[in-house]
N, C-alpha and C positions, 0 to 999 in steps of 0.2 A: 607570750609574755607581752606584757603590757605595760606601759611605760607613760605617767601621769607627770606631767612639768609644765608648773606655773596652772593646773588646773586643767590643762587640756590634756585629755588622754589619746594614745595614739597604738598601734601596731611596734614592737618594738627595733623594726625595722624604716619606722620614720619619727622615730625619736633622736634627737640630737639638740643637743648645747655649743655654746659657741667656744670656740679653741681658745679663746681669751678668757673666758670664766677662771676666777683665780683655785675653783677647786681642780680644776686640771691643769693647769700650769703649777701650783705648791703644793696638792692637796691639801687645800684651803677649803675644809667642808668638814660637816658633825654628821654620823649617822647613825641608824637605830637599826635594826634587823628583828622581825616583826613575826611569827607564823600563826595559821588560824587552828583553831580547832572546833570542831562542828562546825569550820565555815565561818566561824566568830572572830574575829582580833583577840590573842591571848595579851592577856594583861596587860593590853593600851596604856593606861594609866601610868604603871611605874615604868614604864618604858619611853614616855614622856616624859616624867620628871627626867631622866636621864639624861634626853637629849636635850633639854632643860639647863641638868650641870655641866654638861660640854660645851654647852654654845657659854654659858657664860667662863668658863675656860679660859677658852678662848676669843673674848670679848667679838662673842656677834649675836647680833639680832635678830631671834626668829621674826621672819613678817606672817605667819599667820598666829592665829591665836589654835588653844589644841582642841577647840571644839571646828575649826576649818583642816586643822589636821586631819582630825578622824574621819569626819564626814566625808573628805576626798582622798583615806586611804578607803571604805567600807565602798565607792564610788567606784574606783575600777580596782576593786575584788567583783563587782561587780559585774561591771563589763567583760573583766575579764573572765568570769563564768566557770570557772575551773568545779572539775563535776565531785574534786576530792579536795585534799586540803591545798594551802598557799603558804607561798612565801613569801617578806611584802620585807622590801629595803626602802627606807624613809633618807635619805640625801637633805640637807642643806645647804648648799656654797656660796660666798665671799659671794658670786656674780661677779658678773663680766668688767676688769678692770686693765689697767695700765701690763705691760711682762716685768715688772718690778713690785717685788713680794710687798710690800705697802695697800693696806688693807682699806686705807683710805680713801684706795683710787677706785673703789667698786661702788658702783652705785646702790643696785639692788639685791639680796639673796635670790636666788634660783630656790625651789622646793622640785625635789623628783621624787618622786613615786613608785618604784618598782613591783610588779605581782608576776609571781612564775608558780611553777606547781611544786608541789611539795613533795618529792618521792621519800617517799620513808629509807632506812637509813636495811641493809640487809640483816635477817636474825639473827645470821653467826656473830654478827660486833656484840651483844646483847647476849650471846648463847658461851661464844667462846673467848668474848674481847679481845682486846686490841695491844697495841705493842707503839712504845712511846720513846723519845730516843731525849733524852735530854742536849737541849740545840748549843751553840757555839755563839750562839747572835744574844745579845746581849735585851734586854729589853729597860726599858729607862727611859729619860730625861720627864721635865716637865708639867710635858702634855701626858704622858703616859696613862694617869688614869679617865683620859677623854676618848672617846668615842671619834676618832676625825677618821679623815680621807686618806692619813701620811702612815703608809704599812707596807712602809719596804721590811720592817723587819720579820712581819707576817710573809712576806713573800719570801725572803730568803731561809726564814726557817721551815717554810715549807718544802722549797729548794732539798733542804739541808736532810728532811726525812723524808724525802723520796726516794734520794740519794741513800737513803740506809732502807731501804724499804719497811721506811715505820711507817702506821698512822697518820700519828699527829708527831708534837716535839712538846718538848719542858722549857722556857726560855726563864731566865736565871735574871734576875735584877746586876746592873753591874758591880754591884758589890758580896754578887756572888749569894744571893738568895734565889728560892724559887718561886719563883711571879704566876705565870698562866700559860694556858695552852693556845697554841698560834688563833685561835679562836672558840676558848672555852675554859676552864675551869677546873685546875685540877685538886683532889681532893685526899689527903692517906687518913685510909684505919688504921688505927692502935690498939686494939683491945677492945672498947667502947667508947673507944673519944678520937672525933675528925678532927685531924689538921689538915689546915686549907690558908695560904698565903692571904693575908687580908689584906686595905688598902693601901699600908708602907710598905709594900712588896710589887709597886709600880701596877698593880693590877688594875681592869677595868671591874669595877662589882658588878659580877653576871645579876639579871633578873632571876632567872632560872636556877642560879646557884643558892639563892638568898630564898628560893622558894621550896627547894631539895632541903634546906639546911633547916629550913620550920618543919620540914616532916621528917626528917633525923631527930632531931630534940623531941618530938613527941613517942618517936621509937625508942625514946630511953638514951638514945647517945649523945655523950658531949661534943660540944665544938668552940675549937679552941683556934681563934685567925691572929696570924701577926707574921714574923719573920722567921721560916725554916729554911736552914742547911741543906744540899745535896743529900746526906748521910742519911735522912729522914726518910728517902725514900724504901731502901733497902731494909730500914727500920720495922716497913709497914704490912702487915698480912693481906691486906684490900688496898687496890685504889681505883680513883674512878673519875671524870670527868663529865661536866656538866655543860650544856648548852639547849639552846631555844631551839633547833633542831630535830639534836637528839637526843634529848631530856639528860641521860645517867646512862655511859655507855662505860664499863670495870675495864681497867687496863691492868694489864696481867703480867706484862714485860716492859720495863723501861730500860735500853742499854743492851738489850740480852741477855737480861738475866732477869728470873724470874721475880714477882709478888709474889708473896704469899706461894702457896703451892699452883702458880700460875694457869689460876680456874677463874672464873669471877668467887669473887666472893659472897658470903651468906649473907653479908649486914650490907652492903652492894644494890643484892636483887633485892634483898625486902625492900632498901629505897625506894628503889627502880618502881617495885607494887605500889608503894606507899604512894609515889606521886602521880603517877598513873592514875591511882582511886582518888586522889584529893584535882584533881582537873575538873571535873564538874563544877567541883566549890570554887573553885579559883577563876572559871571564867565568870562565875555572874559577880565578879569583882569591878568590869569595866563597864 
């Protein structure tokens, strides 16, 4: 991996930030996770817009303009020079401050860009699907819609999923509605309708989710975004998750019970194929 901290690029073992940075002390940071296709950053502008949304939500000023962020990401990718695709994590912390949760003690935000090789998920994930659980860890709070460094709910949900031999977990809101996965969005297929939690369900609006649902609409599926109770899960004939690195992954079991016939569904596979077919066009958006 290579790391860019405030414009200085180093190998991972030489990358350090202060222990007094509020991103470390309080999880006071915002971030975005990107990937590349054809060694180009995918949907950069959409991710940057969401970064700005998150920063505004936590009253943080981004220290670099959009063009500087893009150029530093490209420069870091070029120095890393991975032979295939890369994943990129962009983090903006509140900066160094006092050991109190007061952002006004912080002088300057820090910008961190981490570039690592992107490994393709195993083929069986798409041909066989994955199992998820409904987590007991709630998702909610006033900052739930923002991508912040305060990710303890993801840590605890991951531990719970692993303890039950599941691939991932579906989190619920504090009111008991389906929210999102640990680091993905979830979707339920019922007939020719896709039901997926909307912003009112304390989700982070997925960049890949939006692109996939656009593709699904062009395939003739109706999309409903809103609030859904967990009993909608086993009314569904198919389910899938979306994320930047994994694209579209079939969900075939939840809490030990099969979804539909327990195999990746035909709509899910059509959506995956159509999404992959649209990547070349979406790359031009950058």
